[in-house]
C-alpha positions as CSV (number, residue, x, y, z in Angstrom):
1,X,-11.0,4.2,-72.5
2,X,-12.1,4.1,-68.8
3,X,-12.2,0.7,-67.0
4,X,-15.5,0.5,-64.7
5,X,-15.1,-3.0,-63.6
6,X,-13.0,-6.0,-64.5
7,X,-15.6,-6.9,-67.2
8,X,-17.0,-3.7,-68.7
9,X,-15.0,-0.8,-70.5
10,X,-16.5,2.5,-71.3
11,X,-15.3,4.1,-74.5
12,X,-15.6,7.9,-75.3
13,X,-15.6,8.7,-78.6
14,X,-15.3,12.1,-80.2
15,X,-16.0,12.3,-84.3
16,X,-16.9,15.6,-85.6
17,X,-19.8,17.4,-83.8
18,X,-21.1,13.8,-82.3
19,X,-19.9,12.7,-79.1
20,X,-20.9,9.4,-77.9
21,X,-20.6,7.2,-74.9
22,X,-20.3,3.5,-75.4
23,X,-20.5,0.8,-72.7
24,X,-19.0,-2.6,-73.8
25,X,-19.6,-5.6,-71.7
26,X,-17.3,-8.8,-72.0
27,X,-19.0,-11.9,-70.7
28,X,-16.7,-14.3,-69.5
29,X,-18.1,-17.9,-69.0
30,X,-18.2,-18.8,-65.3
31,X,-20.7,-21.4,-64.2
32,X,-23.5,-20.2,-62.2
33,X,-23.9,-21.7,-58.5
34,X,-27.2,-22.1,-57.2
35,X,-27.6,-22.5,-53.5
36,X,-30.7,-23.9,-52.0
37,X,-32.3,-23.1,-48.7
38,X,-32.9,-26.3,-46.5
39,X,-36.6,-26.9,-46.3
40,X,-38.5,-28.4,-43.3
41,X,-42.0,-29.6,-42.4
42,X,-43.6,-28.5,-39.3
43,X,-45.6,-31.4,-38.2
44,X,-48.0,-31.2,-35.0
45,X,-47.6,-34.2,-32.8
46,X,-50.1,-34.6,-29.9
47,X,-48.8,-33.8,-26.5
48,X,-45.5,-32.7,-28.1
49,X,-46.1,-29.7,-30.2
50,X,-44.8,-29.3,-33.7
51,X,-41.6,-31.2,-34.9
52,X,-39.3,-30.3,-37.8
53,X,-38.9,-33.0,-40.4
54,X,-36.4,-32.4,-43.2
55,X,-38.2,-32.0,-46.6
56,X,-34.5,-32.3,-48.3
57,X,-33.1,-35.5,-50.1
58,X,-36.2,-37.5,-50.0
59,X,-36.2,-40.5,-52.0
60,X,-39.7,-42.1,-51.0
61,X,-42.7,-41.3,-48.9
62,X,-44.9,-44.4,-48.3
63,X,-48.1,-45.4,-46.6
64,X,-46.4,-48.4,-44.6
65,X,-49.5,-49.5,-42.6
66,X,-52.9,-48.0,-41.7
67,X,-51.2,-46.2,-38.7
68,X,-47.6,-45.2,-40.2
69,X,-46.1,-43.3,-42.8
70,X,-42.5,-43.4,-43.4
71,X,-40.1,-41.0,-45.2
72,X,-37.0,-42.5,-46.6
73,X,-33.9,-40.3,-47.0
74,X,-31.1,-41.2,-49.4
75,X,-27.3,-40.3,-49.3
76,X,-24.2,-41.5,-50.4
77,X,-23.3,-43.2,-47.1
78,X,-26.7,-44.4,-45.7
79,X,-30.3,-44.0,-45.5
80,X,-32.4,-42.5,-43.0
81,X,-36.1,-43.6,-42.3
82,X,-38.5,-41.4,-40.5
83,X,-41.7,-43.0,-39.2
84,X,-44.6,-40.9,-38.7
85,X,-47.2,-42.8,-36.4
86,X,-50.8,-41.6,-36.4
87,X,-54.3,-42.5,-35.9
88,X,-55.8,-45.5,-37.6
89,X,-57.2,-44.7,-40.9
90,X,-59.5,-47.3,-42.6
91,X,-58.2,-47.3,-46.0
92,X,-56.4,-45.0,-48.7
93,X,-53.3,-42.9,-48.6
94,X,-54.4,-39.6,-47.2
95,X,-51.7,-39.3,-44.8
96,X,-49.2,-40.0,-47.2
97,X,-50.7,-37.6,-49.5
98,X,-50.9,-35.0,-46.7
99,X,-47.1,-35.5,-46.1
100,X,-46.1,-35.5,-50.3
101,X,-48.4,-32.4,-50.7
102,X,-46.4,-30.6,-47.9
103,X,-43.1,-31.6,-49.2
104,X,-44.1,-30.2,-52.7
105,X,-45.4,-27.1,-51.3
106,X,-42.2,-26.3,-49.4
107,X,-40.0,-26.9,-52.5
108,X,-42.4,-24.6,-54.4
109,X,-42.1,-21.8,-51.7
110,X,-39.9,-18.8,-51.9
111,X,-36.2,-19.5,-50.5
112,X,-36.9,-17.5,-47.4
113,X,-39.8,-19.8,-46.4
114,X,-38.0,-22.4,-44.8
115,X,-40.8,-24.2,-42.9
116,X,-44.1,-25.5,-44.5
117,X,-46.5,-26.5,-41.8
118,X,-48.5,-29.7,-42.4
119,X,-52.1,-30.1,-41.8
120,X,-52.7,-33.8,-41.3
121,X,-55.9,-35.3,-41.9
122,X,-55.3,-37.9,-38.9
123,X,-53.7,-36.9,-35.3
124,X,-50.1,-37.6,-35.1
125,X,-48.8,-39.5,-32.1
126,X,-45.2,-39.9,-32.8
127,X,-42.2,-39.3,-35.1
128,X,-39.0,-41.5,-35.1
129,X,-36.0,-41.8,-37.1
130,X,-33.7,-44.9,-37.7
């Protein structure tokens, strides 16, 4: 018997004219840890270029008014709220949907793709966090 690795043993058996090599693997129960890469939205802001906004730990994305979308983040200690100010939309939830779709796309992408670029339907004039 030869030990290749702590959980794998190799046995060499010689029986008559047949020689056999057996690998026996012992699987030990160990919890599998998954690590998730942080994801960000890249939002174009008029006269400021693109700004990165976290796409992680979001609790709510809401069309707060005809000119703002809020992203509420949750945590154990407190909540942060990001307010995205944009050009007026007459009705509907298109800007909220643009942000929601970008968050979903960010989390569906491969772990190496950290930034998802948002293509908003209305011009964004500012991003603030409170």
